[in-house]
N, CA, C and O of each residue as an XYZ file, in Angstrom:
780
protein
N     124.958    109.058     35.206
C     125.958    110.061     34.867
C     127.329    109.606     35.364
O     127.481    109.193     36.514
N     128.321    109.687     34.483
C     129.671    109.248     34.839
C     130.305    110.248     35.801
O     130.117    111.460     35.688
N     131.058    109.704     36.744
C     131.755    110.563     37.699
C     132.939    111.233     37.033
O     133.637    110.626     36.220
N     133.160    112.488     37.383
C     134.333    113.205     36.884
C     135.539    112.734     37.684
O     135.509    112.741     38.914
N     136.610    112.322     36.988
C     137.790    111.867     37.721
C     138.367    112.984     38.587
O     138.314    114.159     38.224
N     138.911    112.604     39.723
C     139.529    113.579     40.623
C     140.794    114.152     39.986
O     141.315    113.614     39.010
N     141.267    115.242     40.554
C     142.501    115.855     40.074
C     143.652    114.854     40.158
O     144.482    114.774     39.252
N     143.695    114.098     41.243
C     144.752    113.100     41.417
C     144.678    112.037     40.310
O     145.702    111.648     39.748
N     143.459    111.570     40.001
C     143.294    110.542     38.960
C     143.660    111.106     37.592
O     144.280    110.412     36.785
N     143.288    112.349     37.321
C     143.653    112.969     36.032
C     145.167    113.112     35.921
O     145.733    112.894     34.850
N     145.823    113.475     37.012
C     147.287    113.597     37.009
C     147.932    112.229     36.792
O     148.926    112.106     36.077
N     147.355    111.207     37.417
C     147.881    109.840     37.253
C     147.753    109.392     35.796
O     148.689    108.823     35.236
N     146.609    109.645     35.193
C     146.400    109.277     33.789
C     147.368    110.035     32.881
O     147.917    109.461     31.941
N     147.575    111.309     33.158
C     148.495    112.109     32.343
C     149.918    111.569     32.460
O     150.641    111.490     31.467
N     150.315    111.197     33.676
C     151.663    110.647     33.875
C     151.807    109.308     33.139
O     152.822    109.065     32.488
N     150.797    108.446     33.243
C     150.843    107.153     32.531
C     150.945    107.373     31.020
O     151.689    106.676     30.330
N     150.193    108.344     30.522
C     150.220    108.652     29.086
C     151.598    109.130     28.666
O     152.103    108.720     27.620
N     152.215    109.994     29.470
C     153.555    110.504     29.136
C     154.600    109.391     29.193
O     155.459    109.297     28.317
N     154.526    108.554     30.219
C     155.475    107.435     30.332
C     155.310    106.497     29.143
O     156.294    106.076     28.534
N     154.070    106.173     28.817
C     153.793    105.262     27.708
C     154.331    105.818     26.398
O     154.975    105.096     25.636
N     154.075    107.095     26.128
C     154.536    107.703     24.874
C     156.059    107.663     24.775
O     156.600    107.326     23.721
N     156.752    108.002     25.851
C     158.217    107.978     25.841
C     158.746    106.559     25.694
O     159.691    106.315     24.944
N     158.130    105.623     26.415
C     158.582    104.232     26.347
C     158.371    103.658     24.955
O     159.261    103.002     24.413
N     157.207    103.896     24.373
C     156.931    103.355     23.038
C     157.898    103.934     22.018
O     158.349    103.225     21.118
N     158.218    105.212     22.148
C     159.201    105.816     21.242
C     160.552    105.112     21.384
O     161.197    104.793     20.385
N     160.974    104.872     22.625
C     162.245    104.176     22.849
C     162.192    102.729     22.350
O     163.160    102.245     21.764
N     161.086    102.045     22.573
C     160.942    100.672     22.085
C     161.030    100.631     20.565
O     161.668     99.748     19.991
N     160.377    101.605     19.918
C     160.385    101.653     18.446
C     161.787    101.930     17.921
O     162.184    101.381     16.893
N     162.543    102.782     18.619
C     163.893    103.132     18.174
C     164.919    102.045     18.476
O     165.754    101.725     17.629
N     164.861    101.472     19.686
C     165.917    100.583     20.160
C     165.514     99.116     20.252
O     166.373     98.248     20.410
N     164.224     98.830     20.156
C     163.724     97.482     20.390
C     163.282     97.340     21.833
O     163.828     97.984     22.729
N     162.292     96.497     22.049
C     161.733     96.339     23.390
C     162.758     95.776     24.360
O     162.969     96.331     25.438
N     163.394     94.678     23.980
C     164.336     94.007     24.883
C     165.535     94.888     25.225
O     166.046     94.833     26.344
N     165.987     95.701     24.268
C     167.179     96.529     24.485
C     166.891     97.782     25.312
O     167.816     98.386     25.855
N     165.643     98.172     25.413
C     165.289     99.373     26.170
C     165.131     99.018     27.638
O     164.431     98.068     27.990
N     165.790     99.793     28.486
C     165.725     99.520     29.924
C     164.740    100.470     30.613
O     164.377    101.519     30.080
N     164.334    100.075     31.781
C     163.472    100.946     32.585
C     164.220    102.228     32.930
O     163.614    103.298     32.983
N     165.536    102.135     33.168
C     166.329    103.335     33.457
C     166.284    104.326     32.286
O     166.217    105.536     32.501
N     166.319    103.819     31.060
C     166.217    104.705     29.894
C     164.841    105.371     29.831
O     164.727    106.551     29.499
N     163.814    104.611     30.150
C     162.464    105.168     30.138
C     162.331    106.251     31.210
O     161.812    107.336     30.946
N     162.803    105.949     32.414
C     162.671    106.925     33.501
C     163.499    108.179     33.229
O     163.087    109.284     33.581
N     164.663    108.011     32.604
C     165.480    109.178     32.256
C     164.756    110.049     31.225
O     164.817    111.277     31.291
N     164.070    109.405     30.271
C     163.367    110.155     29.220
C     162.220    110.991     29.775
O     161.904    112.051     29.235
N     161.595    110.517     30.857
C     160.470    111.278     31.425
C     160.858    112.037     32.686
O     160.043    112.770     33.245
N     162.103    111.866     33.140
C     162.574    112.614     34.303
C     161.957    112.143     35.608
O     161.498    112.950     36.415
N     161.947    110.831     35.810
C     161.411    110.288     37.063
C     162.309    109.169     37.559
O     163.182    108.691     36.834
N     162.092    108.758     38.785
C     162.878    107.674     39.377
C     162.276    106.321     38.998
O     161.128    106.226     38.564
N     163.093    105.276     39.180
C     162.596    103.911     38.963
C     161.412    103.631     39.897
O     160.427    103.005     39.507
N     161.534    104.100     41.110
C     160.460    103.884     42.090
C     159.153    104.506     41.603
O     158.087    103.902     41.723
N     159.243    105.704     41.059
C     158.044    106.361     40.536
C     157.471    105.586     39.354
O     156.253    105.468     39.222
N     158.344    105.058     38.491
C     157.876    104.249     37.354
C     157.010    103.100     37.870
O     155.929    102.847     37.338
N     157.480    102.409     38.900
C     156.753    101.253     39.416
C     155.481    101.643     40.169
O     154.660    100.787     40.496
N     155.325    102.922     40.438
C     154.060    103.413     40.995
C     152.975    103.386     39.909
O     151.793    103.225     40.211
N     153.388    103.543     38.643
C     152.446    103.594     37.522
C     152.333    102.277     36.759
O     151.268    101.952     36.234
N     153.424    101.523     36.697
C     153.456    100.273     35.928
C     154.175     99.199     36.730
O     155.161     99.476     37.413
N     153.674     97.976     36.642
C     154.291     96.865     37.354
C     155.529     96.330     36.661
O     156.387     95.710     37.289
N     155.616     96.577     35.342
C     156.741     96.066     34.560
C     156.821     96.832     33.242
O     155.928     97.602     32.889
N     157.898     96.597     32.543
C     158.065     97.191     31.207
C     156.993     96.658     30.265
O     156.487     97.394     29.418
N     156.643     95.377     30.408
C     155.615     94.773     29.554
C     154.258     95.463     29.724
O     153.501     95.604     28.764
N     153.960     95.891     30.955
C     152.678     96.554     31.217
C     152.531     97.862     30.445
O     151.412     98.287     30.158
N     153.642     98.498     30.110
C     153.578     99.742     29.338
C     152.977     99.463     27.961
O     152.190    100.259     27.449
N     153.349     98.332     27.367
C     152.857     97.984     26.032
C     151.472     97.360     26.102
O     150.598     97.703     25.306
N     151.265     96.453     27.039
C     150.008     95.713     27.107
C     148.882     96.515     27.738
O     147.710     96.194     27.539
N     149.217     97.548     28.494
C     148.186     98.329     29.156
C     147.662     97.595     30.376
O     148.224     96.588     30.809
N     146.589     98.113     30.913
C     145.962     97.526     32.089
C     145.064     96.389     31.623
O     143.885     96.599     31.337
N     145.621     95.190     31.549
C     144.877     94.054     30.984
C     143.651     93.701     31.820
O     142.656     93.211     31.284
N     143.713     93.944     33.124
C     142.547     93.661     33.966
C     141.406     94.610     33.613
O     140.265     94.177     33.452
N     141.708     95.893     33.494
C     140.670     96.878     33.162
C     140.134     96.643     31.749
O     138.934     96.773     31.511
N     141.014     96.301     30.818
C     140.562     96.008     29.453
C     139.647     94.786     29.440
O     138.618     94.780     28.764
N     140.023     93.762     30.182
C     139.193     92.563     30.274
C     137.825     92.875     30.856
O     136.810     92.363     30.381
N     137.797     93.716     31.887
C     136.528     94.120     32.485
C     135.680     94.900     31.482
O     134.458     94.756     31.454
N     136.332     95.731     30.653
C     135.595     96.478     29.624
C     134.969     95.525     28.609
O     133.823     95.712     28.200
N     135.722     94.502     28.204
C     135.190     93.522     27.263
C     134.039     92.751     27.911
O     133.007     92.527     27.279
N     134.217     92.341     29.181
C     133.162     91.611     29.889
C     131.886     92.450     29.967
O     130.793     91.951     29.694
N     132.027     93.726     30.340
C     130.857     94.599     30.446
C     130.180     94.769     29.087
O     128.952     94.762     28.996
N     130.975     94.921     28.038
C     130.417     95.059     26.689
C     129.710     93.777     26.266
O     128.660     93.831     25.625
N     130.274     92.630     26.618
C     129.666     91.345     26.284
C     128.321     91.187     27.001
O     127.329     90.777     26.399
N     128.306     91.515     28.282
C     127.070     91.389     29.058
C     125.997     92.374     28.596
O     124.807     92.120     28.779
N     126.406     93.494     28.000
C     125.455     94.518     27.550
C     124.842     94.200     26.182
O     123.888     94.859     25.769
N     125.372     93.212     25.483
C     124.839     92.862     24.161
C     123.426     92.309     24.292
O     123.082     91.741     25.329
N     122.600     92.466     23.257
C     121.228     91.942     23.327
C     121.211     90.441     23.642
O     122.039     89.674     23.151
N     120.255     90.055     24.464
C     120.169     88.668     24.940
C     119.997     87.670     23.805
O     120.468     86.536     23.897
N     119.320     88.087     22.727
C     119.047     87.155     21.629
C     120.239     86.988     20.678
O     120.204     86.132     19.794
N     121.279     87.789     20.850
C     122.447     87.708     19.974
C     123.192     86.400     20.207
O     123.291     85.926     21.339
N     123.713     85.823     19.133
C     124.515     84.604     19.284
C     125.793     84.924     20.054
O     126.230     86.073     20.126
N     126.371     83.887     20.619
C     127.612     84.077     21.379
C     128.715     84.638     20.488
O     129.491     85.484     20.935
N     128.802     84.178     19.217
C     129.853     84.669     18.318
C     129.655     86.150     18.004
O     130.607     86.929     18.047
N     128.432     86.533     17.690
C     128.167     87.942     17.379
C     128.428     88.820     18.595
O     129.030     89.887     18.481
N     127.974     88.367     19.755
C     128.140     89.148     20.973
C     129.616     89.346     21.317
O     130.029     90.450     21.670
N     130.403     88.286     21.216
C     131.815     88.434     21.594
C     132.567     89.288     20.575
O     133.458     90.054     20.943
N     132.211     89.160     19.299
C     132.841     90.006     18.285
C     132.565     91.476     18.588
O     133.475     92.305     18.559
N     131.310     91.792     18.876
C     130.947     93.176     19.173
C     131.624     93.656     20.460
O     132.028     94.815     20.551
N     131.748     92.779     21.442
C     132.416     93.142     22.694
C     133.894     93.436     22.469
O     134.455     94.328     23.106
N     134.528     92.687     21.564
C     135.941     92.919     21.271
C     136.179     94.296     20.648
O     137.281     94.835     20.742
N     135.163     94.860     20.021
C     135.333     96.177     19.389
C     135.668     97.260     20.406
O     136.223     98.296     20.039
N     135.342     97.041     21.674
C     135.689     98.006     22.712
C     137.209     98.167     22.810
O     137.701     99.230     23.188
N     137.948     97.112     22.468
C     139.409     97.186     22.511
C     139.934     98.184     21.488
O     140.883     98.920     21.761
N     139.319     98.208     20.318
C     139.733     99.142     19.278
C     139.422    100.581     19.692
O     140.185    101.499     19.395
N     138.306    100.764     20.372
C     137.930    102.100     20.831
C     138.910    102.637     21.859
O     139.095    103.849     21.964
N     139.539    101.750     22.617
C     140.481    102.165     23.654
C     141.914    102.282     23.143
O     142.800    102.746     23.862
N     142.138    101.857     21.892
C     143.485    101.898     21.312
C     143.776    103.301     20.769
O     142.878    104.132     20.636
N     145.024    103.535     20.468
C     145.427    104.817     19.900
C     145.139    104.878     18.407
O     144.306    104.136     17.887
N     145.831    105.757     17.744
C     145.666    105.924     16.297
C     146.136    104.652     15.585
O     146.870    103.856     16.171
N     145.721    104.452     14.322
C     146.206    103.278     13.583
C     147.740    103.209     13.535
O     148.311    102.121     13.617
N     148.401    104.353     13.406
C     149.875    104.360     13.373
C     150.448    103.891     14.709
O     151.397    103.109     14.740
N     149.865    104.375     15.822
C     150.319    103.928     17.145
C     150.051    102.442     17.334
O     150.870    101.729     17.914
N     148.911    101.975     16.848
C     148.586    100.556     16.952
C     149.585     99.698     16.170
O     149.974     98.622     16.624
N     149.997    100.180     14.991
C     150.993     99.437     14.202
C     152.333     99.366     14.927
O     152.989     98.324     14.926
N     152.735    100.467     15.542
C     153.997    100.482     16.291
C     153.920     99.485     17.446
O     154.846     98.704     17.664
N     152.809     99.518     18.183
C     152.650     98.589     19.303
C     152.601     97.142     18.826
O     153.147     96.254     19.481
N     151.951     96.900     17.692
C     151.891     95.542     17.146
C     153.289     95.063     16.777
O     153.634     93.907     17.027
N     154.098     95.939     16.185
C     155.467     95.555     15.828
C     156.274     95.227     17.080
O     156.986     94.224     17.122
N     156.161     96.076     18.096
C     156.880     95.835     19.355
C     156.439     94.505     19.953
O     157.264     93.712     20.407
N     155.150     94.273     19.949
C     154.589     93.050     20.506
C     155.107     91.817     19.777
O     155.431     90.811     20.409
N     155.186     91.889     18.458
C     155.625     90.742     17.658
C     157.113     90.456     17.814
O     157.557     89.327     17.603
N     157.875     91.465     18.179
C     159.324     91.291     18.268
C     159.811     90.863     19.654
O     160.976     90.496     19.808
N     158.939     90.902     20.663
C     159.390     90.660     22.037
C     158.765     89.401     22.621
O     157.566     89.380     22.900
N     159.562     88.349     22.810
C     159.033     87.102     23.380
C     158.392     87.295     24.753
O     157.403     86.632     25.065
N     158.936     88.188     25.575
C     158.354     88.383     26.915
C     156.949     88.971     26.821
O     156.103     88.688     27.669
N     156.695     89.780     25.805
C     155.351     90.323     25.610
C     154.384     89.243     25.162
O     153.224     89.227     25.575
N     154.857     88.349     24.326
C     153.996     87.253     23.865
C     153.608     86.370     25.049
O     152.464     85.923     25.134
N     154.534     86.116     25.951
C     154.241     85.298     27.130
C     153.201     85.988     28.014
O     152.264     85.347     28.488
N     153.364     87.271     28.231
C     152.391     88.018     29.044
C     151.031     88.061     28.360
O     149.996     88.046     29.026
N     151.035     88.115     27.044
C     149.794     88.126     26.280
C     149.031     86.808     26.498
O     147.808     86.814     26.634
N     149.745     85.701     26.530
C     149.113     84.409     26.781
C     148.545     84.333     28.198
O     147.484     83.746     28.410
N     149.237     84.915     29.156
C     148.719     84.986     30.527
C     147.403     85.758     30.547
O     146.454     85.369     31.227
N     147.356     86.860     29.791
C     146.141     87.671     29.704
C     144.998     86.822     29.154
O     143.877     86.887     29.658
N     145.275     86.036     28.132
C     144.242     85.179     27.549
C     143.647     84.242     28.588
O     142.431     84.060     28.626
N     144.467     83.654     29.416
C     143.973     82.735     30.438
C     143.064     83.453     31.422
O     142.028     82.914     31.811
N     143.436     84.655     31.830
C     142.594     85.428     32.746
C     141.283     85.816     32.074
O     140.221     85.748     32.693
N     141.357     86.223     30.802
C     140.150     86.635     30.088
C     139.214     85.454     29.831
O     137.997     85.631     29.784
N     139.767     84.262     29.665
C     138.901     83.091     29.492
C     138.008     82.927     30.713
O     136.798     82.741     30.581
N     138.595     82.994     31.888
C     137.830     82.868     33.138
C     136.818     84.005     33.282
O     135.704     83.793     33.760
N     137.205     85.192     32.873
C     136.362     86.381     33.012
C     135.158     86.353     32.067
O     134.052     86.718     32.464
N     135.364     85.927     30.838
C     134.318     85.987     29.814
C     133.475     84.710     29.735
O     132.357     84.742     29.221
N     133.989     83.605     30.231
C     133.303     82.321     30.097
C     131.897     82.295     30.704
O     131.002     81.719     30.085
N     131.650     82.887     31.879
C     130.283     82.792     32.426
C     129.208     83.373     31.496
O     128.137     82.784     31.350
N     129.482     84.511     30.876
C     128.491     85.099     29.967
C     128.366     84.270     28.692
O     127.264     84.096     28.173
N     129.466     83.768     28.193
C     129.416     82.895     27.013
C     128.642     81.624     27.354
O     127.836     81.147     26.555
N     128.889     81.088     28.528
C     128.194     79.886     28.977
C     126.682     80.127     28.964
O     125.924     79.270     28.510
N     126.245     81.273     29.454
C     124.831     81.619     29.466
C     124.287     81.712     28.046
O     123.213     81.189     27.750
N     125.039     82.385     27.163
C     124.600     82.567     25.776
C     124.548     81.248     25.011
O     123.747     81.097     24.088
N     125.395     80.296     25.386
C     125.399     78.994     24.722
C     124.294     78.080     25.259
O     124.092     76.972     24.760
N     123.588     78.560     26.276
C     122.513     77.754     26.860
C     123.018     76.623     27.726
O     122.306     75.646     27.956
N     124.244     76.748     28.209
C     124.815     75.716     29.084
C     124.357     75.985     30.520
O     124.178     77.145     30.892
N     124.166     74.958     31.321
C     123.720     75.174     32.698
C     124.758     75.944     33.508
O     125.965     75.785     33.325
N     124.249     76.783     34.410
C     125.137     77.538     35.296
C     125.887     76.559     36.185
O     125.354     75.517     36.569
N     127.121     76.901     36.505
C     127.940     76.034     37.354
C     128.922     76.897     38.132
O     129.246     78.004     37.701
N     129.400     76.406     39.275
C     130.341     77.209     40.082
C     131.638     77.523     39.326
O     132.180     78.623     39.432
N     132.117     76.551     38.570
C     133.314     76.762     37.758
C     132.873     76.862     36.297
O     131.897     76.226     35.900
N     133.590     77.663     35.493
C     133.194     77.771     34.087
C     133.188     76.418     33.382
O     134.073     75.587     33.587
N     132.184     76.222     32.560
C     132.072     75.006     31.754
C     133.243     74.962     30.771
O     133.569     75.985     30.169
N     133.882     73.802     30.595
C     135.012     73.709     29.663
C     134.649     74.141     28.240
O     135.491     74.671     27.515
N     133.402     73.917     27.847
C     132.975     74.322     26.503
C     132.978     75.845     26.371
O     133.345     76.377     25.323
N     132.574     76.541     27.424
C     132.596     78.008     27.396
C     134.033     78.521     27.388
O     134.352     79.480     26.685
N     134.898     77.879     28.173
C     136.317     78.258     28.179
C     136.934     78.045     26.800
O     137.691     78.887     26.316
N     136.608     76.918     26.170
C     137.139     76.635     24.834
C     136.622     77.652     23.823
O     137.360     78.082     22.936
N     135.369     78.032     23.955
C     134.781     79.032     23.061
C     135.548     80.353     23.170
O     135.935     80.938     22.158
N     135.765     80.820     24.406
C     136.480     82.088     24.601
C     137.915     81.970     24.088
O     138.429     82.899     23.466
N     138.564     80.831     24.345
C     139.937     80.635     23.846
C     139.962     80.709     22.324
O     140.870     81.308     21.748
N     138.977     80.106     21.673
C     138.908     80.146     20.211
C     138.655     81.565     19.712
O     139.256     81.997     18.728
N     137.765     82.291     20.392
C     137.481     83.675     19.992
C     138.723     84.548     20.143
O     139.004     85.382     19.282
N     139.463     84.362     21.229
C     140.695     85.130     21.427
C     141.744     84.760     20.379
O     142.482     85.626     19.909
N     141.814     83.489     20.013
C     142.746     83.066     18.956
C     142.364     83.708     17.624
O     143.239     84.124     16.865
N     141.066     83.790     17.336
C     140.609     84.459     16.105
C     140.972     85.941     16.142
O     141.385     86.510     15.132
N     140.815     86.560     17.311
C     141.179     87.971     17.462
C     142.678     88.167     17.221
O     143.080     89.088     16.511
N     143.494     87.305     17.809
C     144.946     87.399     17.613
C     145.319     87.208     16.145
O     146.160     87.932     15.613
N     144.690     86.231     15.494
C     144.978     85.982     14.072
C     144.591     87.195     13.231
O     145.302     87.558     12.294
N     143.473     87.816     13.563
C     143.021     88.995     12.819
C     143.976     90.168     13.000
O     144.328     90.845     12.035
N     144.389     90.403     14.232
C     145.319     91.512     14.501
C     146.663     91.247     13.830
O     147.275     92.159     13.275
N     147.121     89.995     13.881
C     148.381     89.640     13.244
C     148.318     89.857     11.728
O     149.254     90.397     11.138
N     147.218     89.435     11.101
C     147.064     89.629      9.652
C     146.984     91.113      9.313
O     147.539     91.562      8.310
N     146.290     91.865     10.157
C     146.203     93.324      9.961
C     147.601     93.943     10.048
O     147.966     94.777      9.218
N     148.382     93.534     11.052
C     149.740     94.051     11.205
C     150.596     93.721      9.977
O     151.303     94.586      9.460
N     150.527     92.463      9.511
C     151.319     92.054      8.350
C     150.902     92.799      7.083
O     151.699     92.929      6.155
N     149.661     93.288      7.035
C     149.218     94.065      5.875
C     149.652     95.526      5.976
O     149.348     96.333      5.098
N     150.367     95.861      7.054
C     150.780     97.247      7.263
C     149.613     98.145      7.650
O     149.675     99.363      7.487
N     148.552     97.536      8.161
C     147.373     98.290      8.561
C     146.426     98.583      7.416
O     145.455     99.322      7.584
N     146.705     97.999      6.232
C     145.891     98.300      5.049
C     144.592     97.498      5.018
O     143.588     97.973      4.488
N     144.600     96.293      5.575
C     143.412     95.437      5.518
C     142.530     95.639      6.747
O     142.918     96.300      7.710
N     141.347     95.059      6.689
C     140.342     95.221      7.733
C     140.433     94.086      8.750
O     140.164     92.936      8.403
N     140.807     94.381     10.003
C     140.924     93.306     10.992
C     139.583     92.637     11.300
O     139.544     91.458     11.650
N     138.492     93.382     11.170
C     137.174     92.794     11.423
C     136.865     91.698     10.392
O     136.280     90.668     10.728
N     137.262     91.932      9.144
C     137.074     90.911      8.105
C     137.910     89.676      8.425
O     137.440     88.547      8.284
N     139.152     89.895      8.855
C     140.005     88.760      9.216
C     139.387     87.955     10.367
O     139.421     86.724     10.367
N     138.828     88.665     11.336
C     138.181     87.986     12.468
C     137.015     87.141     11.965
O     136.887     85.970     12.322
N     136.171     87.741     11.137
C     135.014     87.020     10.600
C     135.443     85.779      9.831
O     134.823     84.723      9.956
N     136.506     85.904      9.035
C     136.990     84.758      8.252
C     137.530     83.656      9.161
O     137.314     82.472      8.905
N     138.225     84.045     10.211
C     138.761     83.047     11.154
C     137.619     82.319     11.864
O     137.653     81.099     12.023
N     136.612     83.077     12.286
C     135.461     82.469     12.949
C     134.727     81.538     11.995
O     134.342     80.433     12.377
N     134.530     81.982     10.743
C     133.836     81.156      9.753
C     134.557     79.844      9.534
O     133.918     78.808      9.350
N     135.879     79.873      9.551
C     136.668     78.647      9.370
C     136.435     77.697     10.555
O     136.289     76.490     10.362
N     136.401     78.240     11.771
C     136.153     77.399     12.943
C     134.758     76.805     12.934
O     134.549     75.677     13.381
N     133.814     77.565     12.428
C     132.422     77.122     12.471
C     132.056     76.218     11.301
O     130.979     75.621     11.292
N     132.953     76.110     10.301
C     132.640     75.305      9.103
C     132.586     73.821      9.415
O     132.336     73.011      8.523
């Protein structure tokens, strides 16, 4: 049975949600780079210090808690049936990201902000490096590679390729205005790598 979050945790989540909604609105109106933390804090009626209690940076507002998201993907990957191929398992694990995202319209707005801001792209690449280390041990096991203290380079390359396929799928979905199926794009990207 899942634990009920404390009142403090519920208040923290509500504050993060309000800050995120105001920030995304400002990013959509003014652009990510042009929007300042002072503008965000003024919109929600809080101090800069309070903002940094909830987010480490402006980029974190858009990218979310990448550590927690990575852990969710890792847990989903480890929960997949043992007989599933590494490609099928990682694809299914990535679906947890969609479950944690907002509405398709909110996702399109965030995708546009992400595509327009070089600093977000850099942080996104940092996230990929962390997720490679996080997901590689389970991929290594699924590929039948021997366990090792450090992740096997083949498992790291596999996760990097899967993340690249995910990025390509999301990018194609964004360019379609949300009309196409990102899962199909992912499958096509994977099929090309495996050909």
